[in-house]
N, C-alpha and C positions, 0 to 999 in steps of 0.2 A: 297180168297186172300185179301190182305190189300187194302183198298179204296185208290185210287191214283189220281193224277192230271188228268189222262186220263178219269176218271169217273165224272169229273166236267164239264158239257156241255158248259157253257159260257166261263169258263177259258180255257177249252180244245181248243175251236175255237180261242180264242184270242192268246194263246200260239202257235197254229199251224201257224197262219199267221205271228206272230212274228218270228218264227223259219225260215219260208220261206224267210222273209225279211232279216234276219241275214245271212242266207246262200247266198242269192243273192248279198248282199253288200260284202261278203267275196269272191265272185267269184265262189262259189260252185254250182254244178248242181246235181240233184237227178235223178237216173235212176231206172227202174224196178217198180215192185208193190208187195204188200204183197200177198202171195199165198192164195187161197181160202180154207184154212184148219184151224181148230180151235186150234190145238196144234202142236208146233214144237220147235226145238232148233234153234236159230238164231245165227250163228257165227258172231262175231264182230271182223273183222280182216283187216289188220294186227294190233296188239295191241302193240304200241311202245311208247305211250305218255299218260300223264293224260288228254290231250285234246281229247282223243278218246271218253270218256264218254259223254261230253257235245255235241260233234259233232254227236255221235250216237243218242242221245236224240233229237237233232234238226232234224235229218233225219227221226226218228221215228215219230215225230209230223207231219212233212211234208207229210209222207206216211199214216197218220192216223192209225198208228200201236200202239196198247196198249202193250207195252213191259215191261218185268220185267228183272232185271239184278242182278247179284250176286256181293257182295262186301265184303271186310274184315270186320269182326264184329267190329273192332276198330273204324271205321268211323260212326258207328250207336249209339255211346254213346251220352248222353245228352250234349249240347242242340240240336244236329243235327239229332238225331235218328228219330224223327217224320218226319222231312223234307225229309230225304233220302228215307224213306219208302213211303212217298207221291209221290216221283219221280219214284217209282217202284222198289226200292232197296230191296234185300233179303239178310240179314246178314248171313255170313257163317264163320265157324271156320276152317281156313286152317291148323291148327295145327293137325287136325284129318284127315288123308289122305283120308280114304274111306267115310267119312261122306258127303262130297260135292256131290258126285255122288248119294249116297243113298238118301240124303235129297231131291235132285232135282227130282229123279224118283218118290219119294213119292208125291211131289208137283204135278206132272203130274197125278198120280193116283187119287188125291183128286179133281182136277180141270178139268172140261170138256173143258175149254178154257184157254190156257196159251201159251204165246210166251216168252220163256226164252232165254235171250241174254247171250251168253257165249264167252269170249275172249279166243281163243285156246292156246295162249302163257301163261304160268304160271308166267311170269315175263316180265317187260319192259326192262330189261337189255339185252345185246346181247346174243342171244341163237341161237343154230343151229338146233333146233328141235321144233315141236309143242307138247305140252302135250295133251293127247287124252281124257281128261275127258269129253269134249263136245260130243265125239263119244259114249262113254260108257253110258252117260245120255240118248242120243237119242236111242241107241240100246236097253238099259234096259227098257225104257219107251215105245218102239215101236212107235216112232214118227219120222217124217222127219227131216233132217238137211237142213236148208235154208242158202245159202251163202251170208251173208251181207258183205259189204266192205266199206272202206274209202281209196280212192286213192289220197294221198296228192300231187302227181306229177301232175295229171290231174285235181285236185280238183273236183272229181266226187265220189259220195257216193251213196249207194242204195242197191238193192236186185238183186242177181244173181240167178244161178240155184238152184234147189232142189235136194238133194241127199237122197235116201232111204237106210238107213244102212242095209246091208245084214248079218252082223256078221263077214264078211271077211274084217277086218280093213285095211290090206295092199292094197287090191284091191280098196276098197272104197276111200282111201286116194289118189289114183292116180287121180281120177276125181277132188277131192278137191284141190290137189296140182296144177293141170293144170290150174284150174281157177284163182288161186291167184299168179301164178308165175310172172305176169307182173304188179301186183298191189303194189304200194310203200307206206309204212307207213311213218308217219311224220319224224321219225329219221332214216328211212332206215336201221333198225337194225335186222329185222326179216328175216331169210332165212330158208329153209327146206332142210334137208339132203336127200340122195338118197332114204331112206326108207319112207320119208315124215312124220314121226312121231316118238315119243318116247312113249313107253307104260307108262302110268301113270294114276291113278284113279282121279287125281286132275285136274280140269279145269284151 
């Protein structure tokens, strides 16, 4: 994988304490801990605002988690390409529906250590479902799904339970839906329908 800010010892420590300070000043608290496993899909939910990415990175630094995240390839153009990759970004082409899941699974096959952060909503607009790319990535790569969260109402973020995908997406989404049902996004736009998901190969 690309060399990132998490691989720079002195800067990593400095940014961690800076992140903790920023979160404290903003009134946020971090809960949970990173699981003792080297590879997993980390849900970043609910995803309702552009603020979710920096808040997720602050939380990751506070938790000492080396995370990678997927972003539209448009933001990885010069002069910011190197900077976003340094922050752990992986450019993806969302115009090719199946490529996101396939490329993500390939990354897990190539790397013995990988925490891939995936926002389950395919858009920050008002939606009544979660796109299920994150599930297909974890199931295809045979890695756990760790439930990360940002609750803007309580100003609490961190790590929740771990779900092992069984291949029965409807059953597995019940546990995931139950965990997130009381967690509020920044714009309170995301809700889940009775099925808990919409089949989609795109995260």
